[in-house]
Structures are given as structure tokens and as C-alpha cells.
C-alpha positions as CSV (number, residue, x, y, z in Angstrom):
1,M,-23.5,-3.2,14.6
2,T,-21.8,-4.0,11.3
3,A,-23.9,-4.4,8.1
4,C,-23.2,-7.4,5.9
5,K,-21.3,-6.3,2.8
6,Y,-23.6,-8.7,0.8
7,G,-26.7,-7.2,2.3
8,D,-27.8,-10.3,4.2
9,P,-29.6,-9.4,7.4
10,T,-29.1,-12.9,8.7
11,C,-25.3,-13.0,8.2
12,P,-23.4,-13.8,11.4
13,C,-20.9,-11.0,10.4
14,Q,-23.3,-8.5,12.0
15,D,-22.4,-10.1,15.3
16,G,-18.7,-9.8,14.7
17,D,-18.3,-13.4,13.4
18,P,-16.8,-14.2,10.0
19,W,-19.0,-13.8,6.9
20,H,-20.6,-17.0,6.0
21,Y,-20.0,-16.1,2.3
22,E,-16.2,-16.2,2.8
23,G,-13.7,-18.5,4.4
24,E,-13.2,-22.3,4.2
25,Q,-16.8,-23.3,3.5
26,P,-18.5,-20.3,2.0
27,M,-22.2,-20.2,1.3
28,S,-23.3,-19.0,-2.1
29,V,-24.4,-15.5,-2.4
30,S,-28.0,-15.0,-3.6
31,P,-28.5,-12.9,-6.7
32,E,-30.7,-10.5,-4.6
33,N,-27.9,-10.0,-2.1
34,V,-25.4,-9.4,-4.9
35,R,-27.7,-6.8,-6.4
36,R,-28.2,-5.2,-3.0
37,A,-24.4,-5.1,-2.4
38,L,-23.8,-3.6,-5.9
39,A,-26.5,-1.0,-5.3
40,V,-24.9,0.0,-2.0
41,Q,-21.5,0.3,-3.7
42,D,-23.0,2.3,-6.5
43,A,-24.6,4.7,-4.0
44,R,-21.2,5.1,-2.2
45,I,-19.5,5.8,-5.5
46,E,-22.1,8.4,-6.5
47,R,-21.7,10.1,-3.1
48,L,-17.9,10.2,-3.5
49,K,-18.3,11.6,-7.0
50,D,-20.7,14.3,-5.8
51,A,-18.3,15.2,-2.9
52,K,-15.4,15.5,-5.4
53,I,-17.4,17.7,-7.7
54,K,-18.3,20.0,-4.8
55,A,-14.7,20.1,-3.6
56,D,-13.5,20.9,-7.0
57,S,-16.1,23.7,-7.4
58,N,-15.1,25.1,-4.0
59,S,-11.4,24.9,-4.8
60,A,-12.0,26.8,-8.1
61,R,-14.1,29.5,-6.4
62,L,-11.5,29.9,-3.6
63,L,-8.7,30.2,-6.2
64,T,-10.6,32.9,-8.1
65,E,-11.1,34.8,-4.8
66,L,-7.4,34.5,-4.0
67,H,-6.4,35.9,-7.4
68,E,-8.9,38.8,-7.0
69,A,-7.6,39.6,-3.5
70,C,-4.0,39.5,-4.8
71,D,-5.0,41.9,-7.6
72,R,-6.6,44.3,-5.1
73,A,-3.5,44.1,-2.9
74,E,-1.3,45.0,-5.8
75,R,-3.5,48.0,-6.7
76,A,-3.5,49.2,-3.1
77,K,0.3,48.8,-3.0
78,A,0.6,51.0,-6.1
79,V,-1.7,53.7,-4.6
80,V,0.4,53.7,-1.3
81,E,3.7,53.9,-3.2
82,A,2.4,56.8,-5.4
83,A,1.2,58.6,-2.2
84,R,4.5,58.0,-0.5
85,E,6.4,59.3,-3.5
86,I,4.2,62.5,-3.5
87,A,4.7,63.0,0.2
88,D,8.5,62.6,-0.2
89,V,8.5,65.0,-3.2
90,E,6.3,67.6,-1.4
91,R,8.7,67.5,1.5
92,L,11.6,68.2,-0.8
93,G,9.5,70.7,-2.8
94,T,10.1,69.1,-6.2
95,L,6.5,67.9,-7.0
96,N,5.8,67.8,-10.8
97,D,2.8,66.8,-12.9
98,G,4.2,63.3,-13.5
99,H,3.8,62.4,-9.8
100,W,0.1,63.5,-9.8
101,I,-0.5,61.6,-13.1
102,R,0.8,58.3,-11.6
103,L,-1.3,58.8,-8.4
104,N,-4.4,59.6,-10.3
105,E,-3.9,56.6,-12.6
106,A,-3.4,54.3,-9.5
107,L,-6.5,55.7,-7.9
108,S,-8.5,55.6,-11.1
109,D,-7.6,51.9,-11.6
110,D,-8.6,51.1,-8.0
111,D,-11.9,53.0,-8.4
112,Q,-12.8,51.2,-11.7
113,T,-12.0,47.8,-10.2
114,S,-14.0,48.5,-7.1
115,E,-17.0,49.7,-9.2
116,A,-16.8,46.6,-11.4
117,S,-16.8,44.3,-8.4
118,H,-20.0,45.9,-7.0
119,E,-21.9,45.4,-10.3
């Protein structure tokens, strides 16, 4: 069943007929029905505003989570690259202190970030 957009429970539009407030010979809309229709529209607008605020908040949160995940992925990539380099160097027998320093820095950065995210 359709509700009258003017809030009139006796309007024939609720039975699928044209509104008796519109057309060739419209009836005048009572002030009470106008107030009721405006209140309905105001409520709809408020619900839409609330939904937009919630969507914007969720979007910002998801964007932050995405950036954090990308940062974690970059740090993990640095650790893997440092470990691969050390494995290659060990295999060739040319490991030096610089390789260990880069690996320790990558692991240290990853540990500090992990600790900060758990606080």
C-alpha cells in the first residue's frame, strides 16, 4: 500500500488512484498535512545524512587500514630482500657487516611497528 505524500490517510492515492491534491481539479492541502509531509521529508533527509556520515567514517577507517597494511607489506618486503641478500652472500662466502646491519635495521623497524600497533 502506498502512503500519501501529503500524509492524508483518506487520499485515494493509497489505492493506486491519482492524488486528489494534484491533477486537473486538485483539492487544497491542509496545513496539518503539509506539516506532516514536511516532517516525513525532514526525517528522510536526516536518515540520509546519518547514513552518509557513517559511510564517510567507514571509508576513512578502511583507507587508514589499507595504508597501514601497505606499510606492513613494504617492511616485510625489506626483511625478505635483506634475508635473500644474506643467503646469496653466504652461499658465495662474501658476507660482511653491512649485510647484517641492513637485516637488523629491517627487522628492528618491523619489531618496533609491531609493538606500536599492539599498544
